N, C-alpha and C positions, 0 to 999 in steps of 0.2 A: 735165750739170753739168760745168763746166770744171775743169781741174786745179787752178787757183788757188782755186776755190770749195771743192773737196774738201779741200785743205790748210787752208783757213780753218776749215772745219767740224771737222776733226781737231784743229787747234790749240785751238779753243774747247772741244771735248770734253775734251782733255787738261788744260786750265786748270781746268775744272770738277771733274774727277776729283781733281786735286791740291789745288786751292784750297778747295773746299767743305769737306772734312774739317778743314782748318786753320781756316777761318772758324768752323765749328761748335764746334771745340774752344775757340776764343776766346770764343764766346758762351755756351758751357756748360762752364765750367771744373770741375775736381775740386779745388777749394781745400780746405785742411785735411785732406788725404787720410789722414794717420795717425790723426787724431782721429776722423774719420768712420768709417774702417774699424774701429777699436777699439770704438767705442761702438755702431756698427751691429751688429757681431758679438755684443757683450755683451747686446744686447737682441733678438737674433734677427731683425734687419731687413736687407733687401737694401741695400747701400750706394747703389745707384741711387735708391732711394726717399728716402733721407736727403738725397742731393745734390739731388734734385728739390724736396724741401720747402725746403731752404736757398735754392735758386735762386729759387723762387717767393716765398718770404717776404722775403728780404733781398738777393738778388743777390750773396751772399757778402760783404756789408758787415757786419763785426762790431759796428759802432757804430749800426746801423739802429735807429730808434726810431719807431714808428708813432703815429698820432693816437689809437689805441686803447690806448696805453701798452704795447704789446708791444715787446720789446727783443732785440737781438742777432741772431745768424745764424739762429736758428730761431724768432725772434719770440715769446718767452715773456712772459706777463704776470708782473709781480713776485710776486704772490701764488702763482701756479702754480710759479714758479721757487723760491721759498722753501720751499714744500711738498715739492718734489722734492729740494731740497738736504737737507732734514731726513731724508727717506726714504733718501737715498743716503749719509748720514753726512758731508755736506759742511758746512763752516762757514756759519753764517747770514750772515756778512759776505762771502760769495763774490760776486764781481763778475758781474752778469748779462751784461755785455758781453764777458767772457772767452770766447774761442772754445771752450776746453776745457770749462769749466763749462756753457756754454750748450748745446753739442752733447751733452754727457753728460746733462743734464737733458731736453733736447728729444727725444733718442732714447728715453730712459726713458718720457717721456710718450707718444710715438708708439707705443711697444711696448705700453704699458698700454691705449691706445685700441684697438689691434688685438686685444688680448685681450678687451676689453669688447665691441667691434664687429668680429668677425672678417672681415667683408667690407670690403676696402680702401677702396672708395668711401665707405662709411658712416664708417669711422674717420677718413678725411681730412675729411669734412664736420664731424665732431666737433672735429678739430684747428682748423678755421677758425671754426665757428659755436658751438662749445661742446657739452659733453655733454648739458646740459639741453635745448637745442633739438633735438638729434638724438634723444634719448629720446622727446620729445613727438612728433616726426615719425614715429618708428617705431610709435607707438601710434595714429596717425591713418591710416585707410584711404585718405585722399587721397594719401598719400605712401609708404605701405608696404603690401604685400599680406600679408606674413608676419610682421611685427614684428621682422625681423632685417636686412632690406635695404631700401634706399630706391629706389623706382622714379622718384621725383620729389624734387628738392631745392628747397624753396620759396624760399629766398633766392637771388636772381640772383648776388650776389657769391660766395656759397659754391659754387653750381653752377659758376661760372666758375673758381674756385680749384681745385676738384676736377679739372676737365677739364685745367687747366694743369699740375697736378702729375702727372697720369697721362701726359700727353703728354711732359712733361720727363723722367719716369722712362724712358719708351720710348727717348727720345733718349740718355739716359745709358747705357742698356743697350747700344745700338748703338755709341756712340762709345767706350765704355770697357769692352769685354767682359772685360778682365783684372781688373776690380774684383771678380770672383768672384760675381756674381749668378747664380742658377740659374733 
């Protein structure tokens, strides 16, 4: 290999080493850091998991509104949001699109799901498909061997969602080790 080719390869490698992390940081931001850190900590959640859920649910758009009527950064349905507001002592008139209120309620909900379903994959499936569906799947030997973990998630959308969140969480852990995940 000639000298110019070696220089070209080294330049390309240098560009990748420098540019790739910058690009990944742009694709996977840590928006609303103070809010995420505070409420993740309050609910015993790794910030990387909260960032991953927000990224998968809304791509950090606080005004996101799905066809299933889920709203805000963490895509909470209005009934769930109101229930969590009451539980947290927030005003019933709280704005579901407020980043603070949405992340506060969303992290509370995710924390509750992880208490109910300690296996992260199962809790994430419940976040997406609902507690009722996951409870039924856990009782069905086609989807669970032990009644606690899912070996198969029957809804393709939910299976894809869980995989995306888990992958995004790994990326957040690598990109932002300073966020304090252990």
